[in-house]
N, C-alpha and C positions, 0 to 999 in steps of 0.2 A: 484335237489339239486343242489346249487351254492355251487360251489370251491372257495377255499383259494387258492394263491401259496404267498408261501413268496418269496422277489423279493430282500433283505436286511433290513442292521440296524445299527443305528447310537449311539454312545456314546458319551454322552457331557458331562464335568465335570466345571462346575461351582465354577471360586476363586472368594474367597475377594480381590480386586487387591488396595484396598485403600477409599479415603473417598474424595470426593469432596469439594469446599469452601464452602460448607451447612451443609458439614459435611454428605449428604448422600452417601450411599457405591458407591463403583466402583466396577464391575466384569468383571471376564477375561471369555471366554470362550474357552475353548479348545477340539475341536472333533476328535474324530477316527470313521473312517467310515471300511465299506467291512463288518462287524461282520456275522457270522453265525448264523443261527436259532437254533444251540443245546447248546449254551450260556446261562447256568440258571442264574437265576438272584441274587442268593448267587455269581457265581465267578463273574458274570460283578461287585459285589459292591465290591467284594476280590482285583479286579485288576486294578477298581478304586481308592480306597484307598492305595493300594502298589504304585500307579503312582503320586495321591497328596500328599502321603510322600515326593518324591522325590523334591517338589516342596516348598520357601519357603511361598506361598501365601492359606490360612487356605482354606480348603476346605466348598463348602457352599452345593451345591447339585452336586445330579447324575444324568442324565436323557438320558431313553432308547428311542429312536424312531423308528419302526418297519415301511416299504413299503410291501404290501401285494399288491394285484393283482386278483381281485374279479371278475369270471365268473360265 
């Protein structure tokens, strides 16, 4: 039976940084690495919103990327 081994996760906060000359949105992405596998989705969203509240840029999206090893 195949196994999966959690190696790590990354949390990305995408914020609106303004608009260019064509009035298209420009985004800034802040990355937080080395998350462990025990964090819940609700917990990560709460932390991301708390971090975003410290910024003057509005939060556009929250992304989580996991890395696993398959064997």
